[in-house]
Each structure stands twice: as structure tokens, then as C-alpha cells.
C-alpha positions in Angstrom: -71.8 -24.5 -162.8 -73.2 -22.3 -160.1 -71.8 -20.4 -157.1 -71.6 -23.6 -155.1 -68.9 -24.9 -157.3 -66.7 -21.8 -157.0 -63.2 -22.9 -156.1 -61.0 -21.0 -153.6 -58.2 -20.8 -156.1 -57.4 -21.2 -159.8 -54.3 -21.7 -161.9 -53.4 -18.6 -163.8 -50.6 -17.2 -165.9 -48.0 -15.3 -164.0 -47.6 -11.8 -165.1 -44.0 -10.9 -166.1 -43.6 -8.8 -162.9 -45.8 -10.1 -160.1 -47.4 -7.6 -157.8 -46.1 -7.6 -154.3 -49.3 -9.3 -153.1 -48.1 -12.4 -154.8 -44.6 -12.4 -153.4 -43.7 -15.7 -151.7 -46.5 -17.7 -153.5 -45.4 -21.2 -154.6 -44.8 -21.5 -158.4 -46.4 -24.7 -159.7 -44.5 -24.7 -162.9 -42.5 -22.2 -164.9 -44.8 -19.3 -165.7 -47.7 -20.7 -163.6 -48.7 -20.0 -160.0 -51.6 -20.4 -157.7 -53.5 -17.2 -157.3 -56.2 -16.6 -154.7 -59.6 -15.4 -156.0 -60.5 -13.9 -152.6 -62.0 -10.4 -153.0 -59.7 -7.3 -153.2 -61.0 -5.1 -150.4 -61.7 -2.0 -152.4 -62.9 -3.6 -155.6 -66.7 -3.3 -156.2 -66.6 -6.3 -158.6 -64.7 -8.8 -156.5 -67.6 -9.7 -154.2 -71.0 -8.9 -155.8 -74.1 -9.6 -153.9 -75.5 -13.0 -154.9 -78.8 -11.5 -156.0 -77.0 -9.3 -158.6 -75.5 -12.3 -160.4 -77.6 -13.2 -163.5 -75.4 -16.0 -164.8 -72.2 -17.7 -163.7 -69.8 -20.5 -164.3 -66.7 -21.6 -162.5 -64.4 -18.8 -163.7 -66.7 -15.9 -164.5 -70.0 -14.3 -163.7 -72.5 -11.7 -165.1 -74.2 -8.8 -163.5 -76.5 -6.0 -164.8 -74.6 -2.7 -165.2 -75.7 -0.3 -162.5 -75.3 2.6 -164.9 -76.7 0.9 -168.1 -76.4 2.4 -171.5 -79.6 0.5 -172.5 -82.0 -1.7 -170.7 -80.4 -5.2 -169.8 -76.8 -3.8 -170.3 -74.8 -6.6 -168.6 -71.2 -7.0 -167.5 -69.3 -10.3 -167.8 -66.4 -10.5 -165.3 -63.7 -13.0 -164.4 -63.9 -14.2 -160.8 -60.2 -13.6 -160.4 -59.2 -10.0 -160.0 -57.3 -8.8 -163.0 -57.2 -5.3 -164.4 -57.2 -6.0 -168.1 -58.7 -8.4 -170.6 -55.1 -9.1 -171.7 -54.3 -10.4 -168.2 -56.9 -13.2 -168.5 -55.7 -16.7 -169.2 -57.2 -18.9 -171.9 -59.7 -20.7 -169.7 -61.0 -17.4 -168.2 -61.3 -15.9 -171.7 -63.3 -19.0 -172.8 -65.5 -18.8 -169.6 -66.3 -15.2 -170.4 -67.1 -16.0 -174.0 -69.4 -18.8 -172.9 -71.3 -16.4 -170.6 -71.5 -13.8 -173.3 -73.4 -16.3 -175.5 -75.6 -17.5 -172.6 -76.5 -14.0 -171.5 -77.1 -12.8 -175.1 -79.6 -15.7 -175.6 -81.4 -14.9 -172.3 -81.6 -11.2 -173.1 -82.9 -11.8 -176.6 -85.6 -14.2 -175.2 -86.7 -11.6 -172.7 -87.0 -8.6 -175.1 -88.1 -9.2 -178.7 -87.2 -5.6 -179.7 -83.5 -6.3 -179.4 -82.0 -6.4 -182.9 -78.2 -6.2 -182.2 -75.5 -5.8 -179.5 -72.3 -3.9 -178.8 -69.6 -5.9 -177.0 -66.9 -3.7 -175.5 -64.0 -3.7 -173.1 -62.3 -0.5 -171.8 -58.6 -1.3 -171.1 -56.7 1.5 -169.3 -57.7 4.9 -168.1 -57.2 6.6 -171.5 -59.7 4.1 -173.0 -62.3 5.0 -170.4 -61.7 2.2 -167.8 -62.8 3.5 -164.4 -62.9 0.2 -162.4 -59.8 -1.8 -162.8 -61.3 -5.3 -162.6 -61.6 -6.6 -166.1 -65.2 -6.5 -167.4 -66.8 -7.0 -170.8 -69.9 -4.9 -171.6 -72.8 -6.6 -173.4 -75.1 -3.8 -174.6 -78.4 -4.7 -176.2 -79.4 -2.5 -179.1 -82.9 -1.7 -180.3 -83.9 0.1 -183.5 -84.2 3.8 -182.8 -82.2 3.8 -179.5 -79.9 6.4 -181.2 -80.6 8.6 -184.2 -77.8 7.1 -186.3 -76.1 3.9 -185.2 -73.6 4.0 -188.0 -70.1 3.5 -186.8 -71.1 1.6 -183.6 -68.1 1.4 -181.3 -66.2 3.8 -183.6 -68.3 6.5 -182.0 -66.1 6.5 -178.9 -64.2 9.0 -181.0 -67.1 11.0 -182.4 -65.3 12.3 -185.5 -64.6 8.7 -186.6 -68.2 7.4 -186.4 -69.2 8.4 -189.9 -66.9 6.9 -192.5 
């Protein structure tokens, strides 16, 4: 589903302690509440320009990374503003996984040199997260793009890459 089907609100899990922004919202059922997906004013991911979106569904969208690790590096994001992957509800998680598959297929069709992917999520400042709107990195890999790819994501701590 495209942008035209974007709903103004979705049902989402209520965090254990709701931020002040949600005070006074009506609970729909125990542990569930209506949460607006209107953009957060200072979040660069909440309102992307339509021409940046490369794929979308009702609950998530994909954009190319503006500081790509490799060509076609893409970010998959929930439409709802949440800081962490662990804040997603099951339907948002599923929507993101669906887009990962769609975008991976499109990327592979556009570049026959791609032989693999890294999929990564930085959660928290100590893990390298700099924008606190959940986003999943889909990084295409080509033979020779690094001298030694051994260890893959383990290389975030260089001494642990070679095992």
C-alpha cells in the first residue's frame, strides 16, 4: 500500500511508562492505546520528502541512507516515531520485515554485483544510535568492498572480527 493509504493513527503497545506527550490519551483496552503518527518536530525521519521514499507500506517506509556505507544502503523505518526496535509492536515489526524483503529484491535486481547484505539496528547511544527514530540498515555487499569481510557485524568491535 502506498502513501495514499497512510492512516492518521495506528494501534500500538503502550510502553510501561508513557511519555508525557501521551498523557490524557484514551486507552482502547488494557495495554493498548491510540498513538498519533504525526511527525515529531525535530525528527529527520518523521516526515521524509516523498521523493526520498523508495518503498512503503501502511506501517513502514524505506529511504536511501544519506551517508551510505555502500551504494544502495537503505533504511527501513516505522511510520510511528519510536526510538528502539524493541518499542515496535508485532505488526510494525512484520511491516518492516516485509519491506526488507521487497527492497532487497529490488536492490539485487538493480545491481548484479551484490552478493550479500548486512542488516543492522543500532539501539541506544552506546551502540552507535545517533537518530532516535528506529531504523533498520540494509547494506548491500559486493565482493572486494572490504579487504577481509570475515566477522561481518562483529567488526563493530574490531578485536572481535577475527575469530
